[in-house]
C-alpha positions as CSV (number, residue, x, y, z in Angstrom):
1,M,127.3,-142.5,133.1
2,L,126.2,-144.1,129.8
3,I,123.5,-146.8,130.0
4,E,122.9,-148.7,126.8
5,L,119.7,-150.8,126.5
6,N,119.8,-153.7,124.0
7,Q,117.1,-154.7,121.5
8,V,115.2,-157.0,123.9
9,T,115.3,-154.6,126.8
10,T,114.1,-151.7,124.6
11,I,111.1,-153.8,123.4
12,F,110.3,-154.7,127.0
13,L,110.5,-151.1,128.0
14,A,108.2,-150.1,125.1
15,I,105.6,-152.6,126.4
16,A,106.1,-151.3,129.9
17,V,105.5,-147.8,128.6
18,F,102.2,-148.9,127.1
19,M,101.1,-150.5,130.4
20,I,102.1,-147.4,132.4
21,G,100.2,-145.2,129.9
22,S,97.1,-147.5,130.1
23,Y,97.1,-147.3,133.9
24,L,97.5,-143.5,134.0
25,N,94.6,-143.2,131.5
26,S,92.4,-145.2,133.7
27,K,93.2,-143.1,136.7
28,I,93.4,-139.5,135.3
29,K,90.1,-138.3,133.9
30,I,91.5,-135.6,131.6
31,L,93.6,-138.1,129.7
32,E,90.6,-140.4,129.0
33,K,88.4,-137.4,128.1
34,Y,90.7,-136.3,125.3
35,C,91.6,-139.8,124.2
36,I,95.3,-139.4,124.7
37,P,96.8,-142.8,123.5
38,A,98.5,-144.9,126.2
39,P,101.9,-145.0,124.3
40,V,101.8,-141.1,124.2
41,V,101.2,-140.8,128.0
42,G,103.7,-143.5,129.0
43,G,106.2,-142.6,126.4
44,L,106.3,-138.9,127.2
45,L,106.7,-139.7,130.9
46,V,109.7,-141.9,130.2
47,A,111.1,-139.3,127.8
48,L,110.8,-136.7,130.6
49,V,112.7,-139.0,133.0
50,L,115.4,-139.7,130.5
51,T,115.7,-136.0,129.6
52,S,116.0,-135.1,133.3
53,L,118.8,-137.7,133.8
54,R,120.6,-136.3,130.8
55,A,120.2,-132.7,131.9
56,T,121.4,-133.3,135.5
57,G,124.4,-135.4,134.3
58,L,123.3,-138.4,136.3
59,A,123.0,-140.7,133.2
60,E,122.5,-140.8,129.5
61,V,120.4,-143.7,128.3
62,T,120.5,-145.0,124.8
63,L,117.9,-147.2,123.3
64,D,118.2,-149.8,120.6
65,T,115.1,-149.0,118.4
66,S,116.3,-151.0,115.4
67,L,113.1,-153.1,115.4
68,Q,110.9,-150.0,115.4
69,G,110.8,-150.0,111.6
70,L,109.5,-153.6,111.5
71,F,106.6,-152.8,113.8
72,M,105.9,-149.6,111.8
73,L,105.9,-151.5,108.5
74,T,103.5,-154.1,109.9
75,F,101.1,-151.5,111.2
76,F,100.8,-149.6,107.9
77,T,100.3,-152.9,106.1
78,T,97.3,-153.7,108.4
79,V,96.0,-150.2,107.6
80,G,96.1,-151.0,103.9
81,L,94.4,-154.4,104.4
82,G,91.5,-152.5,106.0
83,A,90.8,-150.5,102.9
84,S,88.0,-152.4,101.3
85,F,86.4,-150.3,98.6
86,A,83.2,-152.2,99.2
87,L,82.8,-150.0,102.3
88,V,82.9,-146.9,100.0
89,K,79.7,-148.2,98.3
90,L,78.2,-148.8,101.7
91,G,78.8,-145.2,102.8
92,G,77.4,-143.7,99.6
93,K,77.7,-140.1,98.5
94,L,78.3,-138.7,101.9
95,L,81.3,-141.0,102.4
96,V,82.8,-139.9,99.1
97,I,82.3,-136.2,100.0
98,Y,83.8,-136.7,103.4
99,W,86.7,-138.7,102.0
100,L,87.5,-136.0,99.4
101,A,87.4,-133.3,102.1
102,C,90.0,-135.3,104.1
103,G,92.2,-135.4,101.0
104,F,91.8,-131.6,100.6
105,L,92.6,-131.1,104.3
106,A,95.8,-133.1,103.9
107,L,96.8,-130.8,101.0
108,V,96.1,-127.6,102.8
109,Q,97.7,-128.7,106.0
110,S,100.9,-129.5,104.1
111,A,100.7,-126.1,102.4
112,I,100.2,-124.3,105.7
113,G,103.1,-126.1,107.4
114,I,105.5,-125.6,104.6
115,S,104.7,-121.9,104.0
116,L,104.7,-120.9,107.6
117,A,108.0,-122.8,108.2
118,S,109.6,-120.8,105.4
119,L,108.3,-117.5,106.8
120,L,109.7,-118.5,110.2
121,N,113.1,-119.4,108.7
122,L,112.7,-123.1,109.4
123,D,113.5,-126.0,107.1
124,P,110.5,-126.7,104.9
125,L,110.7,-130.3,105.9
126,I,109.9,-129.2,109.5
127,G,106.8,-127.6,108.0
128,V,105.9,-130.9,106.4
129,M,106.1,-132.5,109.8
130,V,103.8,-129.9,111.3
131,G,101.4,-130.3,108.4
132,A,99.4,-133.3,107.4
133,V,102.0,-135.7,108.8
134,S,101.3,-134.8,112.5
135,M,97.9,-133.2,112.2
136,E,95.8,-135.6,110.0
137,G,98.4,-138.3,110.3
138,G,98.7,-138.3,114.0
139,H,101.4,-140.0,116.0
140,G,101.7,-143.0,113.7
141,A,102.5,-140.9,110.6
142,A,104.7,-138.6,112.7
143,T,106.8,-141.5,113.7
144,A,107.0,-143.0,110.3
145,F,107.7,-139.9,108.3
146,G,109.8,-138.4,111.1
147,T,112.2,-141.3,110.7
148,T,112.3,-140.8,106.9
149,I,112.9,-137.0,107.2
150,E,115.7,-137.5,109.8
151,E,117.4,-139.8,107.3
152,L,117.3,-136.8,104.9
153,G,119.3,-134.7,107.4
154,V,116.7,-133.0,109.6
155,E,117.8,-134.3,113.0
156,S,114.8,-133.1,115.1
157,A,112.0,-134.2,112.7
158,L,110.8,-137.1,114.7
159,S,110.7,-135.2,118.0
160,I,108.9,-132.2,116.3
161,G,106.4,-134.4,114.6
162,L,105.5,-136.3,117.8
163,A,105.2,-133.1,119.8
164,A,103.0,-131.5,117.2
165,A,100.8,-134.6,117.0
166,T,100.3,-134.5,120.8
167,V,99.3,-130.8,120.8
168,G,97.0,-131.4,117.8
169,L,95.4,-134.4,119.5
170,V,94.4,-132.3,122.5
171,A,93.3,-129.4,120.3
172,G,91.0,-131.7,118.3
173,G,89.3,-132.9,121.4
174,L,88.9,-129.4,122.8
175,I,87.4,-127.6,119.8
176,G,85.3,-130.4,118.3
177,G,82.4,-130.2,120.8
178,P,82.1,-126.4,120.8
179,I,82.0,-126.3,117.0
180,V,79.2,-128.8,116.7
181,K,77.3,-127.1,119.5
182,H,77.5,-123.8,117.7
183,L,76.2,-125.4,114.5
184,I,73.3,-127.2,116.3
185,N,72.2,-124.0,118.1
186,K,72.6,-121.7,115.1
187,Y,70.6,-123.9,112.7
188,D,68.3,-125.5,115.3
189,L,69.3,-129.0,114.3
190,K,67.8,-132.2,115.8
191,S,68.4,-135.9,115.3
192,T,65.8,-137.6,113.3
193,E,66.5,-141.0,114.7
194,E,64.6,-142.9,117.4
195,P,66.0,-142.3,120.9
196,D,66.4,-146.1,121.5
197,F,68.5,-146.4,118.4
198,A,71.6,-145.1,120.2
199,S,72.0,-148.4,122.0
200,S,72.5,-150.2,118.6
201,K,74.9,-147.7,117.0
202,P,77.5,-149.3,114.8
203,S,81.1,-149.3,115.9
204,N,84.3,-149.1,114.0
205,P,84.2,-151.7,111.2
206,I,87.7,-152.9,112.1
207,S,86.7,-153.9,115.6
208,S,83.1,-155.1,114.9
209,M,83.9,-158.6,113.7
210,A,82.7,-161.3,116.2
211,A,84.3,-164.4,114.6
212,P,86.6,-166.4,117.0
213,I,90.4,-166.1,116.4
214,T,92.1,-169.4,115.9
215,S,95.8,-170.1,115.3
216,R,95.1,-171.1,111.7
217,V,93.2,-167.8,111.0
218,F,96.0,-165.9,112.7
219,M,98.7,-167.5,110.6
220,I,96.7,-166.8,107.4
221,Q,96.5,-163.1,108.3
222,L,100.3,-163.1,109.1
223,F,101.0,-164.7,105.7
224,V,99.0,-162.0,103.9
225,I,100.6,-159.3,105.9
226,G,104.1,-160.7,105.4
227,F,103.5,-161.0,101.7
228,C,102.4,-157.4,101.4
229,M,105.3,-156.2,103.5
230,A,107.9,-158.1,101.5
231,L,106.6,-157.1,98.1
232,G,105.9,-153.6,99.2
233,S,109.5,-153.1,100.5
234,Y,111.0,-154.4,97.3
235,L,108.7,-152.3,95.1
236,G,109.5,-149.2,97.2
237,E,113.3,-149.7,96.8
238,W,112.8,-150.3,93.0
239,F,110.6,-147.3,92.6
240,T,113.1,-145.0,94.4
241,A,116.0,-146.4,92.4
242,V,114.2,-145.9,89.0
243,T,112.6,-142.5,89.6
244,D,114.9,-141.0,92.3
245,F,111.6,-140.2,94.1
246,A,111.8,-141.3,97.8
247,L,109.1,-143.8,98.5
248,P,109.5,-145.4,102.0
249,G,108.8,-149.1,102.3
250,Y,105.9,-148.7,104.7
251,V,104.1,-146.6,102.2
252,S,104.5,-149.0,99.3
253,A,103.6,-151.9,101.5
254,M,100.4,-150.1,102.5
255,F,99.4,-149.6,98.9
256,V,100.3,-153.2,98.0
257,A,98.0,-154.2,100.9
258,V,95.1,-152.1,99.5
259,I,95.4,-153.8,96.2
260,V,95.8,-157.3,97.7
261,R,92.8,-156.7,100.0
262,N,90.5,-155.8,97.1
263,I,91.7,-158.6,94.9
264,L,91.1,-161.1,97.7
265,D,87.7,-159.7,98.3
266,R,86.7,-160.5,94.7
267,M,88.1,-164.0,95.0
268,N,86.9,-164.9,98.4
269,D,85.7,-162.3,100.9
270,N,86.4,-164.7,103.9
271,I,90.2,-164.7,103.5
272,I,90.8,-161.4,105.2
273,E,89.6,-161.5,108.9
274,M,89.6,-157.9,110.1
275,K,89.3,-158.7,113.8
276,T,92.7,-160.5,113.7
277,I,94.2,-157.8,111.4
278,G,93.0,-155.1,113.8
279,I,94.6,-156.8,116.8
280,I,97.9,-157.2,115.0
281,G,97.7,-153.5,113.9
282,D,96.9,-152.3,117.4
283,I,99.8,-154.2,119.0
284,T,102.4,-153.1,116.4
285,L,101.1,-149.5,116.6
286,S,101.4,-149.5,120.4
287,I,104.9,-150.9,120.4
288,F,106.3,-148.6,117.7
289,L,104.7,-145.5,119.1
290,S,106.0,-146.4,122.6
291,M,109.5,-146.8,121.2
292,A,109.2,-143.5,119.4
293,L,107.8,-141.5,122.2
294,M,110.1,-142.7,125.0
295,S,113.1,-141.9,122.8
296,I,111.9,-138.4,121.9
297,K,114.5,-135.7,122.3
298,L,112.6,-133.1,124.3
299,W,115.5,-130.6,124.4
300,E,115.4,-130.3,120.6
301,V,111.6,-129.5,120.6
302,A,112.0,-126.8,123.3
303,E,114.2,-124.7,121.0
304,L,111.4,-124.5,118.4
305,A,108.4,-124.3,120.8
306,L,107.1,-120.9,119.7
307,P,107.3,-121.4,115.9
308,L,105.7,-124.8,116.3
309,L,102.8,-123.4,118.3
310,I,102.2,-120.7,115.8
311,I,101.9,-123.2,113.0
312,I,99.7,-125.5,115.0
313,L,97.4,-122.6,116.0
314,V,96.9,-121.7,112.3
315,Q,96.2,-125.4,111.5
316,V,93.5,-125.4,114.3
317,L,92.0,-122.2,113.0
318,F,91.8,-123.5,109.4
319,I,90.1,-126.8,110.3
320,A,87.6,-125.0,112.5
321,L,86.6,-122.5,109.7
322,F,86.6,-125.2,107.0
323,G,84.4,-127.4,109.1
324,I,81.9,-124.7,109.9
325,F,81.7,-122.8,106.6
326,V,82.5,-125.5,104.0
327,L,82.2,-129.1,105.1
328,F,79.0,-128.6,107.0
329,R,77.3,-127.3,103.9
330,L,78.8,-129.9,101.6
331,L,77.5,-132.7,103.8
332,G,73.9,-131.3,103.8
333,K,73.6,-128.7,106.6
334,D,71.7,-131.1,108.8
335,Y,72.3,-132.8,112.2
336,D,74.2,-135.6,110.6
337,A,76.5,-133.1,108.9
338,A,77.2,-131.3,112.2
339,V,78.1,-134.6,114.0
340,M,80.4,-135.5,111.1
341,V,82.1,-132.1,111.4
342,G,82.9,-133.0,115.0
343,G,84.4,-136.2,113.9
344,F,86.4,-134.5,111.1
345,T,87.8,-132.1,113.6
346,G,88.9,-134.9,115.9
347,H,90.8,-137.0,113.4
348,G,91.8,-134.0,111.3
349,L,94.0,-132.9,114.2
350,G,94.5,-136.1,116.0
351,A,93.2,-139.6,115.5
352,T,90.1,-141.7,114.8
353,P,89.5,-142.4,118.6
354,N,89.5,-138.7,119.1
355,A,86.9,-138.3,116.4
356,M,84.7,-141.0,118.0
357,A,85.0,-139.4,121.4
358,N,83.9,-136.1,119.9
359,M,80.9,-137.7,118.3
360,E,80.1,-139.7,121.4
361,A,79.9,-136.6,123.5
362,I,77.6,-134.9,120.9
363,V,75.2,-137.8,120.3
364,S,74.9,-138.5,124.1
365,K,73.4,-135.0,124.5
366,Y,71.6,-134.3,121.2
367,G,70.7,-137.6,119.7
368,H,72.2,-140.4,117.6
369,S,73.5,-140.1,114.0
370,Q,73.8,-143.4,112.1
371,K,75.3,-141.8,109.1
372,A,78.1,-140.2,111.1
373,Y,78.9,-143.4,112.9
374,L,79.2,-145.2,109.5
375,V,81.2,-142.6,107.5
376,V,83.7,-141.2,110.1
377,P,85.3,-144.5,111.3
378,I,85.6,-145.9,107.8
379,V,87.4,-142.9,106.4
380,G,89.3,-142.0,109.5
381,A,90.5,-145.6,110.2
382,F,92.1,-146.3,106.8
383,L,90.6,-144.7,103.7
384,I,92.1,-141.3,104.6
385,D,95.6,-142.6,104.0
386,V,94.9,-143.3,100.3
387,F,94.9,-139.5,99.7
388,A,97.1,-138.3,102.5
389,M,100.2,-140.6,101.8
390,P,100.8,-139.4,98.2
391,I,100.4,-135.8,99.3
392,I,102.9,-136.2,102.1
393,I,105.4,-138.2,100.0
394,T,105.2,-135.6,97.2
395,S,105.8,-132.7,99.7
396,I,108.9,-134.5,101.2
397,N,110.4,-135.1,97.7
398,M,109.8,-131.4,96.7
399,F,112.0,-130.1,99.6
400,S,114.4,-133.0,100.2
């Protein structure tokens, strides 16, 4: 029996998936501990149900995910609008070092994925998906670039990327704490900040704005987002047509948004209201991830389970060794450096919330780190994509 869900029903199901995932996260401790996003939990559960229905011959459900691209485009535009380079000055030298390290990680992750995929007789574009796309990029980038790579002929790219991102997310939560504990014990590191300072630790700059949201403010942000999306989409199409170098619209829209943000900051730094931008980004991310996860083709991933696990294990091993022997030293070999390594491991294999969870577990036991709580969220939330996106796009075009 074939069941076809229309556009409206698919969006409703995506929202329901998010609600289911949120409920399960609140009830199952391990999901909360490793910061598994609600769309991933609910989406994979629905995907399992749909796969079971298909495997038993009871029903085959098709989803109309035609609006997924719009939500994805909106999310990446909000990411670009968050990239204020005034924050780079605020973070100083440590932020620049950490930022460059994230760019280097994206390059190496892509190289590891592509080279191992070739050795395992897989399409190099699958290696791209199990590289920086799903590791440092997480579920958002896996969905975006998975769609792009499927358009290039690799049918299972999206499913592979989402599966790899999920495994990477769990791995980042598992190894972050032990790595930092090893560094703290080996070098006898201690926090230099007052114990009561932890209660005033800064949060992610995207969510720290306290100004009330009004309909006028909301519409101004939508106007800016819509402008960046429209201009970015046209520029992406024009660039691809002129250079024959594939540049997806969501990438060009993100970079247009970066430029627009910093121009507006020079004109009037009150135009962009990041609390509203953050809410719009969170909603669109949740919907497009839910749509992607619930439509994942698990039977395609199962056929490549072993090669994917091999590549992911090498990725995990590299980030652990890089964090311990290179990044820790570059950041100063002190307690703050160790905490930042924990954050780096979290979002280098998963997402910024994973990084924050790693650091929260560390500072609650060993003492606060103001520098880490400033640098890691700023880079992990949006600056990271300034380096990662060009590396990913170049890798895709090399092997498309």
